N, C-alpha and C positions, 0 to 999 in steps of 0.2 A: 503495498500501498505506501505512496505520497506521498509527500506530510500536504499538509494542508499552504492549500493557499497566507502568502501576507499579504494578497493586496485585494484589500476588503476598502468599504469606501466609509472615513467618517463618517462620526452623528452629529458632529460640528465643527466650527473652525469658519473660515470665509473660505471659499470656492479658490480661486491660485490657494488655496492650503490647501485644502483636501485636494486641490490637485497635484501638486508636490510631492506626498501623501501618497498617492497612489502610484503615482510614476516607480518613485523610492524604490515602494515594496517594490513593486513589479521586478525596480533593477534585481534585485537581493531575491525576487525567488526565482530569476532568468541564471543569476552566478549559481546563487548555490541548486540551480538542473547541474548545470555544465557541474557542477562538480561531483556530482554524485553521478554521472554518468562517464565520470575519469574522464574528458575532453576539455578541459582549463584545470590545467598548474600553474603552479605558483610560478616557470617562466615566464605563463603565457598569460598572465595579470602581470609579468612585468614591460612584456609587449606592449601592450592595449595602454598600458600608466603613461607609455614612453611615444602614444601617440595618441594623448589629449587632442592635441586642436583635430588632428582630423574625425576620432569621436566623435569630438560638440558638432561641427559640423555638419552629421551626417543625423546624430540622438535632434540637432533641428530640422533639421531638415523633413523629419518621417516624422516629427512632432508636431510642427507645423501646419501638414498635412491630415494628420486624427487630427487636430484638433480642432482646427480646418469640417470639415467631414463630419468627425462629432456632434458636433455647431448649430448646425445646417442641417443634422436633423433624413441626412441620405443614407442608408441602405439598400448598394443594390443598384436596383433600378430606379426607386420610389423616393421621395420626398416629401416630410410628413409636411403640410401647411400651415408656414410659415401663423408664426399668431393664430394658429389654429386651435378650441378647446379638446380634453374629450369629455365626447359624449355616454354620460351613461340611458343605455336600455335597460328597459325594463323588466321585469320577466316575462317569461312566455309559458303562456299551455301548450305546448309542442304542437295547439290543428288546427294553425293557419297553415295554409298550401300553396305556395308561389304562381304554379299553374291551376286556379283555383280564384286566385285572391283579385277578378273583374273590377270589380269598384275600386279601385287599386289603378289594376296594370290596364287603363282602361282601353289603350291602342292593342297593341297585336299581343298576342301570348305566344310563342317557342312552345309549338303541339310536340319538342324535343321533351320537353318539360314530365308529359306523359312517356312515352318513349323511351325515354331513357331512368323511370321506372317510381317523380317526382313525389306523383300522389299520393304520397301514401303520409296520414299525423308519425308524429319524431315524439322525443323528451318533452317533459317544460324545462326550461333553463331559469335564473331566475339574476338580477339583477345583473351588465356585464359594461366592461366601459370598453368605446369602441378608438377611434383614431380616423382620420381619412389625411390620405395623401396620396401626393402626382405621380403619376407618369414621368420622369427625366432622359429615360434612355430606353427605345425602340429593345423585346423582346418575347419573345410567346411567354404561358402566363408557368411552362417548368424555368421558365428564366429569373423571373416574376419573383415568383412564388419562393423557388431556392433559392433566390440571394438572398432574403430574411433571414437566414441559416436561425431557423424557428422549424418547430415541424408545421407535419401541415394539419393536425389537426387539433394543430394548438394557434393555423390562422382559423380557421372556419367560423363562420354561425350558424344559426338555422337559417330556416323559411320562415318563421316567427319573425329572429330578428330579423333579416332581413326584409320584410312588410314594415313593419316601424320604422325599423330606418330611414324608407321607400318616406311614407304615410309625414312625419315628423322631422325628418333633419337632408331634404332635400333639396333645400332652397336653392343650393349656385347648378340646379340645371337648373336653368337656366334661357336656353339651344338648342338648335343643334346643332347636332356636332358632338354633345355632348355626355356623356357615362360615365355610369360609377359600377366596378364589381366585387358582388361577394361572391367570397369560397363558402364552398360547403360540401358534404359532405351524405350520399342515400348508399346506404351499408360504403357498401369499402371505391362503392366509384367515389373520385373526387371532378367538383363539378367547381363552375363557374358563370353566375345569376350576371346579367350587364343588363342594368336600365336605363338606357335614353325616353326623349323627346324626337318624337315626328310628329307635324300636325297639331300638335299643342295638346298631344294624348302620349302617358306616362307606356311606354313596350317593355316587355325581356325579354331575352334572348339568351337559351345555358349552351354550354354548351363545357365538352371532357375538355378539363388539368391535359391531358394530354393531345388537346387541338395544335396547331406549330400554326397557323394566325402570329404574325411580324408585325404587333400593337403599335403605331408610332405614340411618338414623344407631343411630335404641332399639334396632336389632336389632348384636345382636352378627356383625357382618362384616369377615372376620381378607381382609389381604391380604397374597399372598406374595410379596416385587421384589427377584430379585436390588439386591444393595448399589451402590453406583450408586460407581467410582470416583472418587477421594478427586482434588480440585485438582492440578497440576503442580504439583510445588515447584521453585523456582531459584532 
């Protein structure tokens, strides 16, 4: 069993000191790991110290890119909408079905909801925090969701939660060409529901996660995902 990481997030302090603490702990972890694996020895440490200026320049460059990326809330192909608030969905009874929600989707409902076996009730869900992301890099669904570095199950919403979001929070669907995607699961099949506006009515389509179409960052493509759990604070 490997030693527990020391790179935990401190509970208190100014953000800059918190970041410094995390970075310092991460460096300590890396050195300890390399020593355990018999990769880093005393002589190696001395050589690293002798190249302090070079090491400082490379570390600064790496941290500059990393901090900028983290500050912009970019993960892979998606970027959290700047200034957006976490949205809390209410609990659901699991009975709502997208394929029959004609009161919500007053335009087109993709017949593949029925063909893919989606027209069945699910399980009740508790309150769920979600966040809205915008596509900033072209990609297919597998790339977009895969780059989030989270389990597919952890990024799924229920059909009832999707319907609730569309009813209460899709105000940014202001015109044709804007789409909002939701990952969900039926049995063992991962699917993506895509909601859009056409002729002033809401349409909803469904595609398999394995669909190989490349979605463009030039279009208004939004993705709604459950808010990831916070890092454990010790």
